[in-house]
All heavy atoms as an XYZ file, in Angstrom:
751
protein
N      30.474     10.468    -70.920
C      30.436     10.287    -72.362
C      29.086     10.530    -72.999
O      28.086     10.138    -72.499
C      30.760      8.755    -72.689
C      32.107      8.370    -72.100
S      32.635      6.720    -72.407
C      33.861      6.986    -73.819
N      28.987     11.479    -73.991
C      27.822     12.076    -74.493
C      26.912     11.010    -74.951
O      25.701     11.072    -74.860
C      28.126     13.066    -75.532
C      28.747     14.258    -74.909
O      28.612     14.568    -73.805
O      29.473     15.035    -75.728
N      27.333      9.961    -75.568
C      26.538      8.958    -76.270
C      25.818      8.145    -75.185
O      24.778      7.656    -75.415
C      27.355      8.068    -77.211
O      28.305      7.413    -76.438
N      26.418      8.085    -73.976
C      25.722      7.221    -73.012
C      24.750      8.032    -72.068
O      23.949      7.622    -71.346
C      26.859      6.493    -72.138
C      27.738      5.626    -72.681
C      28.743      5.055    -71.768
C      26.961      4.414    -73.368
N      24.925      9.356    -72.212
C      24.112     10.215    -71.383
C      24.190     10.059    -69.919
O      23.202     10.000    -69.200
C      22.604     10.201    -71.840
C      22.357     10.291    -73.309
C      22.277     11.865    -73.570
C      21.725     11.978    -74.984
N      22.584     12.861    -75.963
N      25.347      9.720    -69.379
C      25.694      9.462    -68.087
C      26.523     10.726    -67.428
O      27.372     11.213    -68.121
C      26.450      8.182    -67.726
O      27.685      8.246    -68.534
C      25.587      7.076    -68.184
N      26.284     11.014    -66.221
C      26.938     12.180    -65.733
C      28.470     11.751    -65.472
O      28.714     10.659    -65.158
C      26.307     12.447    -64.265
C      25.519     11.344    -64.090
C      25.147     10.600    -65.330
N      29.332     12.608    -65.615
C      30.807     12.418    -65.372
C      31.517     13.480    -64.797
O      31.082     14.711    -64.907
C      31.417     12.140    -66.773
O      30.885     11.180    -67.551
N      32.511     13.164    -64.032
C      33.220     14.138    -63.102
C      34.643     14.418    -63.867
O      35.281     13.504    -63.996
C      33.373     13.783    -61.809
C      31.967     13.648    -61.123
C      34.266     14.837    -60.973
C      32.191     13.123    -59.633
N      34.867     15.626    -64.391
C      36.185     15.911    -64.881
C      37.128     16.712    -63.940
O      38.168     16.799    -64.143
C      35.908     16.786    -66.178
C      35.254     16.097    -67.402
C      35.135     16.975    -68.523
C      36.147     14.875    -67.811
N      36.393     17.292    -62.968
C      37.151     18.119    -61.827
C      36.242     18.253    -60.657
O      35.018     18.080    -60.796
C      37.693     19.575    -62.521
C      36.510     20.416    -62.798
C      35.675     21.137    -62.076
C      36.091     20.253    -64.174
C      34.764     21.909    -62.497
C      35.011     21.141    -64.718
C      34.262     21.937    -63.822
O      33.298     22.655    -64.208
N      36.793     18.647    -59.471
C      35.820     18.932    -58.565
C      36.530     19.849    -57.424
O      37.723     20.024    -57.567
C      35.551     17.527    -57.750
C      36.539     16.831    -57.126
C      37.117     17.006    -55.890
C      37.143     15.723    -57.832
C      38.270     16.303    -55.262
C      38.314     15.052    -57.372
C      38.791     15.361    -56.128
N      35.838     20.343    -56.522
C      36.303     21.245    -55.362
C      35.543     20.944    -54.229
O      34.231     21.282    -54.257
C      36.283     22.706    -55.841
C      36.993     23.691    -54.982
O      37.295     23.255    -53.844
O      37.154     24.792    -55.299
N      36.132     20.446    -53.186
C      35.440     20.131    -51.890
C      35.435     21.329    -51.109
O      34.782     21.385    -49.910
C      36.072     19.027    -51.155
C      36.000     17.705    -51.879
C      36.835     16.601    -51.078
C      36.682     15.292    -51.804
N      37.569     14.238    -51.181
N      35.954     22.463    -51.440
C      35.893     23.841    -50.751
C      36.624     23.710    -49.429
O      35.857     24.064    -48.469
C      34.563     24.402    -50.706
C      33.960     24.705    -52.130
N      34.270     25.703    -52.888
C      32.987     23.961    -52.847
C      33.740     25.692    -54.076
N      32.914     24.538    -53.968
N      37.742     23.110    -49.350
C      38.472     22.990    -48.097
C      38.798     24.321    -47.469
O      38.973     25.432    -48.067
C      39.890     22.326    -48.374
O      40.559     22.137    -47.273
N      38.616     24.334    -46.125
C      38.986     25.483    -45.358
C      40.440     25.549    -44.817
O      40.903     26.472    -44.293
C      37.977     25.598    -44.152
C      36.498     25.669    -44.546
C      35.817     26.882    -44.114
C      34.373     26.818    -44.391
N      33.930     27.211    -45.776
N      41.143     24.385    -44.967
C      42.486     24.386    -44.591
C      43.384     24.730    -45.858
O      43.043     24.599    -46.916
C      42.731     22.907    -44.230
O      42.674     21.961    -45.269
C      41.903     22.463    -42.923
N      44.730     24.948    -45.397
C      45.670     25.169    -46.402
C      46.025     23.810    -47.263
O      46.416     22.959    -46.511
C      46.894     25.818    -45.806
C      47.926     26.260    -46.792
C      49.052     26.973    -46.091
C      50.169     27.196    -47.252
N      51.100     28.210    -46.958
N      46.153     23.987    -48.497
C      46.413     22.815    -49.218
C      47.678     22.963    -49.958
O      48.175     24.054    -50.163
C      45.359     22.478    -50.182
O      45.187     23.560    -51.116
C      43.930     22.111    -49.536
N      48.316     21.735    -50.306
C      49.510     21.825    -51.270
C      49.025     21.327    -52.541
O      48.025     20.702    -52.753
C      50.498     20.940    -50.602
C      51.118     21.346    -49.321
C      51.976     20.325    -48.837
C      51.649     22.755    -49.288
N      49.834     21.557    -53.695
C      49.563     21.196    -54.930
C      50.472     19.964    -55.351
O      51.524     20.053    -55.195
C      49.715     22.277    -55.968
O      48.880     23.373    -55.561
C      49.252     21.829    -57.353
N      49.855     19.004    -55.960
C      50.614     17.932    -56.504
C      50.166     17.825    -58.046
O      49.004     17.901    -58.235
C      50.238     16.463    -55.877
C      51.154     15.476    -56.312
C      52.331     15.149    -55.754
C      50.639     14.566    -57.275
C      53.082     14.181    -56.165
C      51.423     13.509    -57.850
C      52.672     13.331    -57.246
O      53.410     12.277    -57.647
N      51.200     17.896    -58.978
C      50.836     17.964    -60.353
C      51.239     16.593    -61.054
O      52.346     16.138    -60.867
C      51.637     19.061    -60.952
O      51.180     20.342    -60.362
C      51.274     19.246    -62.500
N      50.289     16.183    -61.872
C      50.623     14.821    -62.634
C      50.709     15.331    -64.172
O      49.746     16.020    -64.492
C      49.551     13.783    -62.427
C      49.516     13.309    -60.887
C      49.835     12.560    -63.340
C      48.378     12.507    -60.507
N      51.620     14.978    -64.840
C      51.600     15.212    -66.271
C      51.831     13.864    -66.957
O      52.670     13.101    -66.683
C      52.805     16.243    -66.567
C      52.868     16.246    -68.215
C      52.738     17.425    -65.877
N      50.720     13.562    -67.892
C      50.903     12.393    -68.723
C      50.967     12.732    -70.188
O      50.159     13.491    -70.705
C      49.686     11.599    -68.499
C      49.525     11.055    -67.131
C      50.348      9.850    -66.780
N      50.581      9.396    -65.380
C      49.830      8.396    -64.973
N      48.904      7.813    -65.609
N      49.930      8.096    -63.610
N      51.966     12.116    -70.923
C      52.048     12.372    -72.295
C      50.851     11.760    -73.087
O      50.456     12.451    -74.117
C      53.351     11.667    -72.859
C      54.627     12.420    -72.371
O      54.530     13.698    -72.136
O      55.572     11.776    -72.124
N      50.395     10.681    -72.690
C      49.116     10.184    -73.280
C      48.378      9.376    -72.148
O      49.003      9.089    -71.035
C      49.505      9.244    -74.351
C      50.490      8.026    -74.089
C      50.867      7.327    -75.322
C      51.931      6.286    -74.932
N      52.173      5.356    -76.049
N      47.195      9.018    -72.554
C      46.401      8.361    -71.511
C      45.513      7.294    -72.285
O      45.383      7.365    -73.549
C      45.483      9.292    -70.796
C      44.526     10.187    -71.598
C      43.333      9.888    -71.820
C      45.091     11.316    -72.232
C      42.438     10.676    -72.612
C      44.271     12.114    -72.982
C      42.921     11.727    -73.192
N      44.957      6.467    -71.499
C      44.202      5.323    -72.172
C      43.060      5.879    -72.981
O      42.980      5.805    -74.137
C      43.796      4.340    -71.030
S      42.729      3.052    -71.573
N      42.092      6.416    -72.261
C      40.773      6.886    -72.938
C      40.060      7.868    -71.971
O      40.455      8.006    -70.810
C      39.980      5.704    -73.389
S      39.348      4.798    -71.877
N      38.977      8.474    -72.632
C      38.256      9.387    -71.774
C      37.462      8.754    -70.710
O      37.530      9.339    -69.511
C      37.094     10.058    -72.761
C      36.110     11.061    -72.046
C      35.123     11.581    -73.024
O      35.195     11.182    -74.276
O      34.387     12.386    -72.792
N      37.126      7.452    -70.904
C      36.396      6.755    -69.761
C      37.402      6.498    -68.509
O      36.926      6.671    -67.390
C      35.841      5.504    -70.371
C      35.310      4.465    -69.362
C      33.974      4.825    -68.990
C      35.945      3.507    -68.738
C      33.368      3.952    -67.910
C      35.236      2.637    -67.718
C      34.052      2.913    -67.403
O      33.386      2.147    -66.451
N      38.639      6.197    -68.857
C      39.610      5.943    -67.793
C      40.016      7.156    -67.069
O      40.187      7.220    -65.867
C      40.871      5.266    -68.428
S      40.596      3.543    -69.025
N      40.068      8.349    -67.781
C      40.302      9.595    -67.148
C      39.199      9.942    -66.116
O      39.425     10.352    -65.124
C      40.513     10.715    -68.198
C      40.692     12.057    -67.486
C      42.021     12.304    -67.126
C      39.831     12.912    -67.432
C      42.242     13.626    -66.541
C      39.918     14.031    -66.697
C      41.213     14.476    -66.297
N      38.074      9.820    -66.551
C      36.793     10.167    -65.657
C      36.795      9.173    -64.626
O      36.426      9.651    -63.406
C      35.510     10.014    -66.522
C      35.402     11.231    -67.508
C      34.264     10.970    -68.423
C      34.122     12.099    -69.422
N      33.080     11.990    -70.250
N      37.150      7.978    -64.695
C      37.279      7.001    -63.589
C      38.367      7.424    -62.584
O      38.262      7.216    -61.339
N      39.439      7.922    -63.182
C      40.554      8.383    -62.204
C      40.150      9.569    -61.370
O      40.509      9.587    -60.201
C      41.814      8.699    -63.143
N      39.420     10.494    -62.050
C      38.940     11.650    -61.182
C      37.955     11.262    -60.168
O      37.928     11.684    -59.007
C      38.242     12.651    -62.179
C      37.667     13.833    -61.289
C      39.436     13.296    -63.210
N      37.084     10.281    -60.427
C      36.199      9.713    -59.468
C      36.957      9.078    -58.211
O      36.683      9.201    -57.120
C      35.223      8.702    -60.162
C      34.323      8.020    -59.168
C      33.254      9.008    -58.685
O      32.765      9.943    -59.303
N      32.869      8.880    -57.294
N      37.967      8.317    -58.621
C      38.978      7.716    -57.647
C      39.524      8.838    -56.774
O      39.550      8.530    -55.505
C      39.974      6.737    -58.366
C      41.096      6.299    -57.481
C      40.880      5.332    -56.652
C      42.390      6.895    -57.532
C      41.907      4.747    -55.883
C      43.406      6.417    -56.773
C      43.030      5.377    -55.912
O      44.194      4.866    -55.010
N      39.918      9.838    -57.339
C      40.730     10.940    -56.481
C      39.558     11.618    -55.702
O      39.836     11.923    -54.421
C      41.154     11.889    -57.568
C      42.558     11.422    -58.286
C      42.799     12.593    -59.278
C      43.553     11.245    -57.366
N      38.385     11.733    -56.084
C      37.321     12.264    -55.335
C      37.082     11.625    -53.897
O      36.756     12.166    -52.960
C      35.909     12.338    -56.069
C      34.770     12.885    -55.461
C      34.829     14.310    -55.042
C      33.593     12.714    -56.305
N      37.174     10.322    -53.989
C      36.869      9.384    -52.931
C      38.022      9.415    -51.869
O      37.758      8.728    -50.792
C      36.571      8.011    -53.463
C      35.281      7.990    -54.274
C      35.061      6.647    -55.061
O      35.741      5.724    -54.870
O      34.098      6.502    -55.730
N      39.207      9.882    -52.215
C      40.221      9.819    -51.274
C      40.260     11.016    -50.209
O      40.194     12.225    -50.683
C      41.612      9.917    -52.017
C      41.715      8.650    -52.964
C      42.766      9.997    -50.975
C      43.003      8.664    -53.788
N      40.146     10.717    -48.967
C      40.066     11.690    -47.937
C      41.294     12.426    -47.924
O      42.453     11.948    -47.862
C      39.858     11.044    -46.626
C      39.738     12.130    -45.412
C      39.362     11.483    -44.098
O      39.377     10.188    -43.881
O      39.326     12.273    -43.116
N      41.162     13.836    -47.999
C      42.469     14.651    -47.979
C      42.639     15.279    -49.427
O      43.379     16.319    -49.473
N      42.258     14.725    -50.439
C      42.312     15.337    -51.697
C      41.105     16.246    -51.755
O      39.888     15.806    -51.747
C      42.350     14.271    -52.826
C      43.574     13.459    -52.825
C      42.168     15.097    -54.165
C      43.814     12.478    -53.834
N      41.465     17.470    -51.921
C      40.313     18.512    -51.806
C      39.856     19.215    -53.185
O      38.759     19.601    -53.200
C      40.795     19.679    -50.921
C      41.257     19.102    -49.599
C      40.128     18.536    -48.677
O      38.888     19.066    -48.789
O      40.462     17.623    -47.901
N      40.762     19.182    -54.094
C      40.372     19.786    -55.463
C      41.183     19.140    -56.573
O      42.381     18.754    -56.272
C      40.596     21.266    -55.346
C      40.333     22.095    -56.525
C      40.655     23.515    -56.306
C      40.179     24.466    -57.446
N      40.396     25.828    -57.200
N      40.546     18.983    -57.625
C      41.272     18.432    -58.745
C      40.907     19.309    -60.040
O      39.628     19.540    -60.254
C      40.942     16.873    -59.111
C      41.475     16.483    -60.374
C      41.521     16.024    -57.996
N      41.874     19.607    -60.744
C      41.679     20.450    -61.936
C      42.517     19.888    -63.130
O      43.513     19.327    -62.796
C      42.023     21.951    -61.882
C      41.100     22.612    -60.856
C      41.589     24.095    -60.669
O      42.808     24.360    -60.501
O      40.663     24.967    -60.631
N      42.132     20.015    -64.329
C      42.995     19.482    -65.348
C      42.711     20.324    -66.699
O      41.729     21.119    -66.808
C      42.782     17.963    -65.681
O      41.530     17.863    -66.395
N      43.491     20.047    -67.689
C      43.441     20.588    -68.953
C      42.740     19.534    -69.871
O      43.013     19.758    -71.122
C      44.703     21.167    -69.538
C      45.712     19.915    -69.763
O      45.612     18.925    -69.187
N      46.620     20.243    -70.748
N      42.044     18.711    -69.399
C      41.619     17.539    -70.099
C      40.816     17.931    -71.492
O      41.096     17.406    -72.484
C      40.583     16.578    -69.241
C      40.039     15.428    -70.038
C      40.770     14.250    -70.290
C      38.832     15.582    -70.462
C      40.344     13.241    -70.951
C      38.266     14.466    -71.273
C      39.132     13.307    -71.473
N      39.900     18.819    -71.336
C      39.209     19.135    -72.523
C      40.016     19.630    -73.670
O      39.758     19.182    -74.800
C      37.980     20.181    -72.160
C      36.906     19.425    -71.460
O      36.589     18.404    -71.593
N      36.172     20.353    -70.702
N      40.906     20.556    -73.337
C      41.810     21.107    -74.384
C      42.716     20.126    -74.871
O      42.926     20.084    -76.069
C      42.401     22.408    -73.764
C      41.548     23.530    -73.372
C      40.996     23.333    -71.899
O      41.564     22.573    -71.157
O      40.094     23.957    -71.550
N      43.349     19.387    -74.059
C      44.414     18.369    -74.300
C      43.793     17.285    -75.148
O      44.415     16.740    -76.176
C      45.085     17.920    -73.066
N      42.573     16.790    -74.753
C      41.873     15.678    -75.466
C      41.718     16.074    -76.895
O      42.020     15.213    -77.761
C      40.735     15.245    -74.692
C      40.010     14.142    -75.135
C      40.568     12.878    -74.980
C      38.926     14.173    -76.069
C      39.924     11.685    -75.463
C      38.255     13.049    -76.583
C      38.755     11.804    -76.294
O      38.102     10.697    -76.711
N      41.195     17.216    -77.017
C      40.899     17.673    -78.492
C      42.076     17.741    -79.272
O      42.064     17.542    -80.502
C      40.027     18.884    -78.432
C      38.624     18.830    -77.763
O      38.156     17.558    -77.842
O      38.167     19.813    -77.403
N      43.201     18.143    -78.756
C      44.440     18.418    -79.396
C      45.546     17.480    -79.406
O      46.514     17.467    -79.989
C      45.069     19.784    -79.088
C      44.023     20.902    -79.093
C      44.744     22.177    -78.636
C      43.722     23.430    -78.792
N      44.301     24.562    -78.174
N      45.087     16.257    -78.655
C      46.060     15.122    -78.425
C      47.464     15.714    -77.848
O      48.458     15.280    -78.266
C      46.282     14.351    -79.729
C      46.839     12.910    -79.510
O      46.651     12.475    -78.409
N      47.557     12.518    -80.378
N      47.310     16.460    -76.857
C      48.416     16.958    -76.113
C      48.598     16.346    -74.692
O      47.711     15.469    -74.316
C      48.144     18.581    -75.895
C      48.219     19.300    -77.105
C      47.918     20.828    -76.879
O      47.599     21.126    -75.810
O      48.108     21.587    -77.931
N      49.600     16.706    -73.913
C      49.750     16.236    -72.674
C      48.671     16.563    -71.649
O      48.114     17.684    -71.801
C      51.001     16.812    -72.080
C      52.382     16.306    -72.734
C      53.592     16.915    -72.028
C      54.763     16.471    -72.785
N      56.031     16.941    -72.142
N      48.257     15.629    -70.791
C      47.263     16.031    -69.885
C      47.964     16.516    -68.521
O      48.832     15.736    -68.091
C      46.415     14.564    -69.547
C      45.720     14.150    -70.826
C      45.504     14.867    -68.312
C      44.625     15.051    -71.145
N      47.522     17.460    -67.962
C      47.959     18.030    -66.789
C      47.021     18.070    -65.729
O      45.857     18.615    -65.992
C      48.693     19.487    -66.977
C      49.691     19.417    -68.005
C      49.106     19.969    -65.549
C      50.217     20.852    -68.483
N      47.205     17.285    -64.645
C      46.134     17.256    -63.463
C      46.721     17.918    -62.341
O      47.866     17.475    -61.877
C      45.814     15.799    -63.224
C      45.383     15.093    -64.381
C      44.837     15.716    -62.106
C      45.292     13.629    -64.473
N      46.235     18.967    -61.773
C      46.511     19.578    -60.597
C      45.661     19.165    -59.455
O      44.468     19.323    -59.498
C      46.525     21.157    -60.782
C      47.633     21.661    -61.702
O      48.855     21.212    -61.532
N      47.108     22.336    -62.508
N      46.328     18.654    -58.446
C      45.577     18.078    -57.264
C      46.007     18.866    -55.970
O      47.147     19.029    -55.619
C      45.929     16.567    -57.017
C      45.595     15.666    -58.302
C      45.282     16.036    -55.854
C      46.221     14.318    -58.250
N      44.924     19.468    -55.387
C      45.105     20.160    -54.092
C      44.829     19.155    -53.041
O      43.770     18.593    -52.858
C      44.142     21.380    -53.991
C      44.297     22.418    -55.149
C      45.656     23.200    -55.001
O      45.961     23.514    -53.738
N      46.327     23.532    -55.915
N      45.858     18.985    -52.044
C      45.601     18.023    -50.947
C      46.014     18.651    -49.644
O      46.709     19.506    -49.587
C      46.287     16.875    -51.244
C      47.816     16.881    -51.298
C      48.572     16.576    -49.943
C      48.562     17.395    -52.333
C      50.054     16.751    -49.944
C      49.944     17.431    -52.277
C      50.653     17.178    -51.051
O      52.108     17.356    -50.996
N      45.301     18.141    -48.613
C      45.497     18.493    -47.211
C      46.749     17.892    -46.663
O      46.726     16.662    -46.474
C      44.307     18.306    -46.470
C      44.469     18.757    -44.988
O      45.492     19.043    -44.576
O      43.408     18.734    -44.302
N      47.933     18.534    -46.433
C      48.997     17.863    -45.994
C      48.927     17.279    -44.462
O      49.769     16.487    -44.111
C      50.146     18.874    -45.954
C      49.377     20.099    -45.876
C      48.082     19.930    -46.552
N      47.818     17.579    -43.861
C      47.635     17.117    -42.459
C      47.001     15.712    -42.605
O      47.089     14.858    -41.709
C      46.683     18.020    -41.718
C      47.330     19.331    -41.445
O      48.456     19.405    -41.021
N      46.569     20.297    -41.706
N      46.426     15.403    -43.825
C      45.732     14.048    -43.993
C      46.549     13.123    -45.007
O      46.501     11.996    -44.919
C      44.381     14.323    -44.497
C      43.403     15.081    -43.567
C      42.110     15.210    -44.276
C      43.251     14.293    -42.419
N      47.283     13.704    -45.849
C      48.100     13.011    -46.995
C      49.503     13.517    -47.066
O      49.661     14.841    -47.072
C      47.305     13.078    -48.240
C      45.923     12.382    -48.188
C      48.134     12.432    -49.430
C      45.177     12.569    -49.695
N      50.397     12.761    -47.071
C      51.812     13.067    -47.366
C      52.099     13.130    -48.849
O      51.416     12.520    -49.695
C      52.847     12.068    -46.709
O      52.662     10.823    -47.263
C      52.511     11.982    -45.256
N      53.313     13.788    -49.131
C      53.701     13.811    -50.686
C      54.095     12.421    -51.035
O      53.860     12.144    -52.190
C      54.781     14.797    -50.707
O      55.921     14.377    -49.951
N      54.551     11.572    -50.142
C      54.772     10.173    -50.464
C      53.428      9.489    -50.865
O      53.407      8.583    -51.799
C      55.427      9.500    -49.394
C      56.914      9.900    -49.245
C      57.768      9.836    -50.408
O      57.748      8.680    -51.048
O      58.522     10.770    -50.673
N      52.448      9.636    -50.161
C      51.108      9.062    -50.400
C      50.627      9.541    -51.751
O      50.074      8.721    -52.567
C      50.098      9.334    -49.249
C      48.753      8.958    -49.601
C      48.595      7.480    -49.695
C      46.982      7.168    -49.872
N      46.966      5.719    -50.271
N      50.842     10.807    -52.091
C      50.393     11.305    -53.313
C      51.153     10.628    -54.515
O      50.650     10.400    -55.560
C      50.661     12.839    -53.432
C      49.663     13.642    -52.598
S      47.903     13.277    -53.015
C      47.814     13.660    -54.668
N      52.462     10.359    -54.318
C      53.168      9.639    -55.449
C      52.596      8.256    -55.544
O      52.464      7.747    -56.751
C      54.730      9.640    -54.995
C      55.357     10.935    -55.040
C      56.919     10.733    -54.550
C      57.461     12.157    -54.386
N      58.809     12.048    -53.847
N      52.218      7.611    -54.413
C      51.609      6.278    -54.569
C      50.287      6.348    -55.230
O      49.896      5.524    -56.052
C      51.293      5.659    -53.145
C      50.758      4.311    -53.129
C      50.478      3.883    -51.674
O      50.905      4.450    -50.816
N      49.783      2.753    -51.618
N      49.463      7.408    -54.853
C      48.193      7.605    -55.625
C      48.367      7.789    -57.146
O      47.715      7.205    -57.902
C      47.474      8.816    -54.973
C      46.210      9.285    -55.904
C      46.972      8.553    -53.614
N      49.408      8.612    -57.518
C      49.691      8.809    -58.985
C      50.001      7.435    -59.601
O      49.508      7.199    -60.730
C      50.915      9.651    -59.183
C      51.269      9.909    -60.615
C      52.470     10.833    -60.781
O      53.103     11.342    -59.821
O      52.666     11.073    -61.945
N      50.702      6.576    -58.991
C      51.069      5.273    -59.535
C      49.835      4.406    -59.709
O      49.766      3.515    -60.614
C      52.122      4.639    -58.759
C      53.461      5.134    -58.739
C      54.313      4.435    -57.699
C      54.084      5.144    -60.074
N      48.854      4.667    -58.796
C      47.619      3.816    -58.874
C      46.567      4.217    -59.864
O      45.677      3.508    -60.179
C      46.931      3.801    -57.477
C      47.832      2.977    -56.481
C      47.371      3.095    -55.001
O      46.362      3.894    -54.728
O      47.937      2.559    -54.171
N      46.857      5.393    -60.363
C      45.797      6.071    -61.323
C      45.737      5.167    -62.588
O      46.855      5.009    -63.263
C      46.029      7.490    -61.692
C      45.631      8.485    -60.620
C      46.005      9.853    -61.075
C      44.140      8.332    -60.191
N      44.733      4.774    -63.054
C      44.679      4.057    -64.286
C      44.232      4.950    -65.435
O      43.114      4.789    -65.983
C      43.428      2.835    -64.028
C      43.474      1.936    -65.134
O      44.481      1.703    -65.917
O      42.459      1.340    -65.372
N      45.221      5.685    -65.919
C      44.884      6.503    -67.096
C      46.224      6.488    -67.942
O      47.222      6.119    -67.718
C      44.693      8.024    -66.759
C      45.765      8.483    -65.829
C      43.313      8.220    -66.058
C      45.671     10.168    -65.514
């Protein structure tokens, strides 16, 4: 958040050397910018989630759907676990 002058993570890439799969989350609306950034931080801390990208900047400005693409290592995380992670996201 610009007014607080604190660093925030909107996406990340751990540069995995293994083949990853994509899990996509689409949200019609979300709580707020602060919650979105917290969700990305939460994803960063999960072993096996290797990359997160989103259309947050464009969607936030236009009040559109948020699309989050998550690259994960299927050797460490199952698709069922990814569904559980999606349910736990606070956005």
